[in-house]
N, C-alpha and C positions, 0 to 999 in steps of 0.2 A: 502496500499500498504506499501511495506512494508521504513524501514528509507531511506534506502537508493538511491533509484525511487525516492519516494519525494527531496534528496536530493541533482542529478542531474537534474533534469526542475527546479532546480532557475539557475545555471550555473554547464551543467557537470562537465566537472574538478575542479572547486573551489566545487562543492559537493561530487567529490567521494572525493579528498583530505582531506575537514569535515568528510566523513564517515571511510573512514579511520585512524585516527586520534583517532577517537572516540572507535572504534571499539580496537583500539588498546588498550587506555586506562583500554574500560572495562576491556578490558581480563587479565591483570599487576594487577590491582586491584581484580579480581576475582582470582588469579592466589596466589597477595598474602595475599588474606583473606583464599583460601583455605590448605597454608603453617601453618597456625593456628591450624592444625589439627595431630593428632599424625598419623607415619609413621607405614603404613600396612607393614608387617615383607612378610608375603606371598606374594606378590604384585608385578606382574612383569609388565614396560608396554615399549612395542616397535610401535616401528613408523615406518612410509617409506609414504613416502608425495608422491609418484607413486601408491600405493594399493599392496597387497598381492603378494608382491616377492620381489626378490633381495638376501642377506644378511642375510637379519631379516626372513624373509618368509621361511628358511631352517633350522633356532635355534628354531622357533613357535609350527611350526610341530614337532623336535623332543621331546622338550616339554612338548606338546599334548600327543602326544606314550606316551614316560612315564605313565598317568595318573597317574597322583598326585594330592590326593585331599587338598591338603595343599599350593598348586600351587593355586591364582586366577592370568590370565594371559591376558593382554590386548594389543589389539593390535588398535593402532592408523593410520589416512591414511586417504588423500584429496581424497578419490576415494574408503569406506566404502559402494559402492555399488555392486563396482566387486569382493570383498573381497576373497572368498572361501575362509577362514579361516576355522578348521577344528574342529572338535566338543569338545570342552571344551573352547575357544576361546570367549573371547568378545569383536568385534569390535567397535568402536567408529570413528565418521567425529573429522578430526585436527581441530582445538580450541570449539569446542562445550564446552558446557559446563561441560562434565560428561569424554570431552578427560582433563580437566584443571584442573578437579577435584582429577584426576589418573596420572597424571606424578606430581600435587603437594604430593601425599601418597602414591606415591609406593616409596617398597626401592630400586629396580632395573630398572633403560633404559636403554635399547640396541636403540638406530639408528644408519642410515645408510647414513643421512646426518647431518648436522649442525642444532644445534639448536635453533627455532629462540630467540629472542632481549629479550624474558621477563618470557623465562623460567630460572632460579635459582635454583641452585642445594640445599639442606639443607645435612647437614653436616655426616644426617647418612645415606640418598641415594648413593650409588653406580653406575656410568654410565658409560656405553659399547660402544666404537663405533665402527665398523666391516669397517665405508666409502662402499660409492656405486663404488668400483672401486678397481681391485688391480696390476699388473703390469700396468705402462700407459708407452703411446707413446707420447701422447700430456703433455704441463707441466701444472703444477695445481696451485692451491693457492699459498703460499709465491713465490714459480721460476714464476709465473703468475701473483704477484704481483700489476703489470703497470696498466693490467685489469681487475682488482677486485672490487675496489673504497674502497672506506674509511669506512663505513658501512660494508659492507660483508666482510675488515682484523676488525673491529675494534670487533665485533661477533665472526668472528673466532679465533682467540686470545682468547675471553673470551671463547669461548665454546672448543680449548685445554687445558684450564688453569682447567675446572671442571670437565677434564673427567678424569679417573683412569684409565679404558683399551682401548687399541690400539689390535684390531686382525691383522696380519697380511701373507700371505701368503707365503713372500720370502725375503731373503734378501735386496732384490731391496729395496719391499715396504718395510721393517722396514728403513732403510737409510733414503729414500723419506718421513717418517714421522719427525724421526728425524729433517733431511734438510730442510726440506718444510710446515710442519703444526704444526711450532710453539707447540708443544709439546715433553715434557724431559720425561714424565711417561712412567709405564709398559707397552708392550710391548708381549704379545700371538702368539705366533707362532707358526700356525699350522694350515692355509693355510684357502681358501677364506669358506665359510658354502654355498655359492650357487654352487659352486666349482665340490661338491661333488658326484652331479649325475651328471657328466662329465666324472669321473671315474669309479662309482659305479651306473650303472641307472637305475630307480626304474622304476621293472616291473609295467604293467600298463596303467604307464601314455604315452609310444606310443602311444600306442592301443586308450587311450582319445584321443587321443590332433588330427590324424591321420582322428579318426570319424568327433571330432567338426570345423575342416577347411577341412576338403570333400576330401582327400586322402585316395587314396585305399594304401593296405599291402603293394604288393611289389610296389605303385613306391618311384622314388628314387626322396632325397628334396635336393637339392642347395639350404641353406639360404641367399639373398644377404641381408645383415646390412647396411647401412651405417650410421656414424655418420654423425650429425646437421652439418649447417653450420649458425655460426655468422650471424646475420645483413640480414640471407639473405629469401624472398617470397618465390624464385620459388622452380620448381622442376630439374633445369639442370642438375645437379652437380650426381641429382639421375637416370638418364635415363639411362636404359641399352637394348641390342637390342637382345633380347627376344628368339627371335627365333632363332639367330642365338647362343647365348649362350647354347641352347634346344643342338640342331645341333649340337656343341662341344660337349660338356656330356656325348650324347647320341654314337659319335664315337668314344668318348676316353675308357670311361666304361661300357659301352651297357644301358640294359632295357629302360624302358618308366623312361621321368621326368619332375618332375616338380616345376618351381620354387616356393618359397616365399620369398614376400619380405617383411621387418620388417627396419619400420624406425623409429630413434630413438622419446622418447617419446616425446619431444620440440618440434619437429616439426610430429608428426605420422596425425595430421589435414591434412599435402600438402598429403596423402599419394593417398588418391579418386583423387588430382590431374593428379596423374603417369598413365599411358597407358598397361592400364594389355589384352594382349591375348592370345591365346587356353593355356594352360600347365602353369597361369602364376597366381596365387591369393597374395591381399592383408591380410598379414600377423599382417600388423602393432598393432593390436588390441588385439594380443596377449594377455593375462595374463604374460608370464611368458617365455620371451628369452633362459633361460635354456635349458627349458624341448621340445624348439625347437631347438637348438644345441643339445641337447643329442639326437634326434632322424636323429637331419639333416645327411646328409652323405657330403655335403662340406658346407667351409663358403665364403662368395664372402665377404670380404669389405673395406675399405680406413684406413681409421686413429683409427678408435673402440680399445679398448684395449684389444674386446673379438675375438679377434684373437690368441693373445698367453693362452688364458683360453681356448679357442676351441679344440687349441691344442693336452689340457691333454686328449681328447680321440683318438687322433691318426691317425685323418680325417684329410682331404687333406684343403688347407686353399690357397686362392690367391689374390692376392691385387690390385683392379680398383682404380686408382684415377686419375681421368683428371684434375683435379685442386692439381698438387701437390706443386706444384712450389708457389702462392697464399699462399693454406693452411700455409705449414711450416713459410714462411715469418708473416702471422696473428698471431700462436696460438705457435709454437717451438715447436719442440722434442726429446726426452730426449735420444732418440737416434738418428741413420743417418739413415734415411726410408731406407737408397737404402742396409745397410746389416743388415737389415730383412730375419728373414731366408723364406720366401716365392716369390712366383714368382708374379713379379711385371709387372703392366699393364696401362699404357698411353689413351690408347684407346681400340674396338674393337676387334682391329687384333690383339693388344697384347695379353688380354684376349686369344682367343679363339686360339693362339699360346703357349699360359702357359695354357689351358689347353690341349691340342690334343700331347703336347712334354713333359707332367708331366711324373715324374721319382720319386717313391713311396721311395725308399730304401737313396734316394738322397734327399731328401724330407726329410727322418726321420734323416737323422744325419746333417741336417743342425736341425732341431730344435732340438737336443739333444745338441750338440754344447754350441746353442744361450746360450738355460735353464740352462747352466753346471756353467755360470756367476752369475746368477742371482740369485741360491742358491734356489730351491722350496720347500715347506714344506707339500705341498698341494697330501697326502691320502686319501683323501676319507671322514674320520671322522670328519671333522672342524666344523660340525652341532654339533656333537658328545662333541669335547672337548668345543665349547663353552657354550653349554648346562651345563655341568659339574661346567663349570666355578663360572657357575650363581646361584646353586645350592650351592656350597661350600662356595661363602658369603654370600647367604643370612641362 
């Protein structure tokens, strides 16, 4: 029986705490031991806790596509079983011995999140942070410090202090890093790698996605992707009247429609509790939301920053937020919600009206004017720019 299970039998809470402490000390000791070994100049370690996705996925694919035999590409994630990494990329489970060894001996780190506190960069290592968000609506990091806890803030400051380069997709993002991320180092303003697919769609992805999700090639897709709610264990805030939604979409835009529901990874398990009807599918476990966005015809969300990224496709975005006042009071926004360039609804009647009265010219003008103030650096070549930087450093 595993040590964790044996300790839990003695006392569940005490056992788990002892196990976590023992595990942390063991990992720290291993990392310290492996730091004594030489750094391998051709090794690039790429991390993303949620799986093979987000910014790190697209940089990894770009590096792998170059077929450089002198590159040793390692991808580390909490979900290696669903990685889907390309040929030439080795995938390891987070905190496994091989993952710890790779981090301790790699020349370059590329990450999408803060690194754990036991990970300490060596002098000849180079750390690139792509972050897992671009233009933000919800306040984060230092601007949300009162809700983060001392341990997170301490580690965030430590992580930023050892970061050599941040990747930015806009003037807004660059200023946010300077103001809110306890970071004073260089910033590469080249766009977000995960957005490349929205600007320059990849051939074959749409066909594969539709086959995997069982969506006909002529069926239009409405992507419903609400963000998560902190401290909630119910799905009330994620519910829609799907029959009414599909009816409105059909009346306004024509064709056959399906709604793909994609919950945030933090609450993906709750997706099974939602009620699905004809023309509605659960896409919460589809591995890459950016592939979903690329293939979808409209987006419905609430407070997620994907509203800004989906706008890069030129397709319609609708905001449906039945708990706007409560959410704003608890989280706080960088923008006045009412000034966002998207049609907004707080109930199904309003959402239906937004769809039926949608004006594409008015929408495009609003989005263009809004983005003008953010100064975007997106050109569909961010993955290439980051990969080029990695090879330059090596």
